[in-house]
C-alpha positions, -999 to +999 in steps of 0.1 A: +451+351-776+441+314-774+476+303-782+490+326-755+466+312-729+475+277-739+512+284-735+506+302-701+485+273-687+506+244-701+541+258-694+531+275-662+516+244-646+544+222-658+572+244-644+551+249-612+549+212-607+586+208-613+594+233-586+570+216-562+587+183-568+620+201-559+603+211-526+602+247-537+571+270-542+554+263-575+548+300-583+586+304-589+581+282-620+551+304-630+572+336-628+599+320-649+572+310-674+562+347-676+597+359-681+604+334-709+571+340-727+570+378-721+579+406-744+615+409-732+625+372-742+603+352-766+574+377-769+547+349-772+520+365-750+494+384-769+493+421-764+456+420-756+464+399-725+493+422-714+470+453-718+446+440-691+473+424-669+469+451-643+432+444-639+439+406-638+465+411-611+440+432-591+414+404-593+440+380-580+448+403-551+410+404-542+410+366-541+441+367-518+425+391-494+391+373-492+409+340-486+430+357-459+398+372-442+380+338-443+410+323-425+415+350-399+395+343-367+394+374-345+393+351-314+428+338-324+441+374-324+425+380-290+441+349-275+475+356-289+472+393-280+502+417-280+527+397-300+502+394-329+496+431-329+533+440-328+542+415-355+515+430-378+534+462-382+569+463-365+588+440-389+573+456-420+580+491-407+616+483-400+621+468-434+606+499-451+629+521-430+659+500-441+649+504-478+643+541-475+678+545-459+698+523-482+680+523-516+688+559-524+725+552-516+727+520-537+705+530-567+704+568-566+666+570-564+644+595-546+633+589-510+597+587-522+606+561-548+625+543-520+594+544-498+572+530-526+598+503-531+600+495-494+562+491-492+563+468-522+590+446-506+578+446-470+548+423-471+551+386-460+535+360-483+502+343-474+508+319-503+538+304-486+530+310-449+493+300-446+496+265-461+528+258-440+512+270-408+480+249-414+502+219-419+519+225-386+486+229-369+473+196-383+505+178-372+504+195-337+537+214-338+538+246-318+501+242-310+503+247-273+518+282-276+498+289-308+529+297-328+513+288-362+482+309-353+505+338-344+524+337-377+493+332-398+472+359-381+500+384-380+510+378-416+475+385-428+473+419-410+509+426-420+499+425-457+470+449-452+493+473-432+518+473-460+492+477-488+477+507-469+511+523-467+518+516-504+485+533-513+495+563-492+529+566-509+514+562-543+489+590-534+519+612-525+535+605-559+503+613-577+494+645-558+530+657-553+523+662-516+554+646-501+555+651-463+550+632-431+519+653-425+503+637-456+504+603-439+473+614-419+454+595-447+467+562-433+446+560-401+416+575-419+418+550-447+422+521-421+392+532-401+370+538-431+381+505-446+372+487-414+338+503-414+330+497-450+342+461-450+323+453-418+290+468-430+293+451-464+302+417-449+273+420-424+248+429-450+259+400-472+258+376-443+222+385-435+213+383-473+228+347-476+211+337-443+177+346-457+181+337-493+196+303-499+218+303-530+246+279-541+281+285-528+293+293-563+268+321-566+279+334-532+315+336-544+304+356-575+284+380-553+313+385-530+336+392-559+310+416-573+308+433-539+346+436-538+346+452-573+320+477-560+341+485-530+372+493-551+351+514-575+335+533-545+370+539-532+380+556-565+347+575-567+351+592-533+389+595-532+388+633-536+367+635-504+378+607-481+405+581-480+392+546-479+413+514-480+392+493-503+416+464-500+413+464-462+375+465-466+376+434-487+396+415-461+373+427-433+344+415-455+359+380-453+366+383-415+329+393-409+317+362-428+339+339-407+326+355-375+290+355-386+289+318-397+320+296-395+303+267-414+294+289-443+329+306-443+346+272-444+326+262-475+334+296-492+371+292-482+372+259-501+356+276-532+381+305-531+410+280-527+399+264-560+396+298-576+431+307-564+446+279-585+436+299-616+443+333-601+478+323-589+488+311-623+476+343-640+491+365-614+526+351-613+529+345-650+518+380-658+542+396-633+570+376-648+560+388-682+563+424-671+599+421-659+627+434-680+653+409-671+681+432-681+671+457-654+672+429-628+706+418-640+719+454-640+708+457-603+730+427-595+749+427-563+734+459-551+699+444-553+710+413-533+726+436-507+694+457-503+672+426-500+696+411-474+696+443-454+658+445-456+653+409-445+677+415-416+657+444-404+625+424-408+639+395-387+650+420-361+615+434-360+601+399-352+626+395-324+615+428-309+578+419-312+584+387-292+601+403-263+585+393-229+566+364-245+567+328-233+585+316-265+619+301-260+650+309-282+643+282-308+606+291-311+615+328-317+640+318-343+614+297-361+589+326-360+615+349-375+623+324-403+585+320-410+582+357-416+608+359-444+589+346-475+576+372-500+554+364-531+517+373-535+516+409-525+548+417-544+534+400-575+501+419-572+514+454-566+550+452-580+541+464-614+517+492-603+544+519-599+557+512-634+521+515-648+516+548-630+549+563-644+570+562-612+606+570-623+620+539-607+591+517-617+612+492-637+637+488-608+609+484-583+593+456-604+627+439-609+635+440-572+600+427-563+605+397-585+640+391-571+626+393-536+601+366-545+627+343-561+651+347-532+630+349-501+601+325-509+624+294-512+645+307-483+615+309-460+598+278-473+629+256-469+637+272-436+602+263-422+604+227-434+640+222-421+634+238-386+599+231-374+605+196-361+636+207-342+625+241-329+588+235-321+572+212-294+547+186-307+515+182-287 
């Protein structure tokens, strides 16, 4: 195991830095590391690590969601208003619809498998979007019309919306209840997740206000609370649907709104923790990919991803109707909403682990979506922001 970890850390970080030097997201190098070291190529990752890879990816997802919550100021959403609300679900919904229509035609899979695939592919990536938007805010681009705030806030909610839908579709697969009526669990799980996350975050805020502990201890307590939330979700799943992942993000939002100073310090701690979580997440998702399945998908995969991104871009344009953004600013916003990475890496292998018939194809397409859309969006943002956005 120690040799495997040494290879993961060394090669993953080196390839990540190489891609960063090329002005591309570093996690692409980490995915390639996983593919090379994984069981389908060199088989140099110890089986004991692969056996717990699902748990490690879930921990990485928790770190993502807490970070997103600590960055999401409710006042920003209120100031932005309707466009932020629409962008949090319309682009993702249209992309899922596109996948449900075209995936069965291109790959001969069931409509439920296509819905699961669509929910895996549809989330935008905080790992790409959030740092880019913070950079624009620091430099003053698009600040007057709050365009970086719009993209960052909407992207965070977009992820939760997609994850809740993914959980609903997986539940359909596990129970065999495949119908639109069974989607009633979506609003229930959202409301219960909001309530559970708000209560937990408020209790922890009061606890930390009364009992002074180091920020590192706060991070560990928040992680423990997040683990309890997911365990509680599984415990009561037969009685009520709860979106534990939404609850974790709301926990972070509650912290930010209770004490911004404390939230900023914790945000820094989670950013440091993310350095390790990101490496583990992307290397392990790369290791799970059977590269032959991805190659067999070939042109059909590229066609499906292109159609999905076109529907997503159209959804952004629809969301921005009757706003004060000009043509160039709307185009920039659409480009900013293309990158995919973190959510696809975190949940892409779940269908395969649960025995979904198209699990290998879903994972392969999730990785292809990361490799194609993350550089496309990142480069698109860097190339266009100075030309399309006004600088304050």
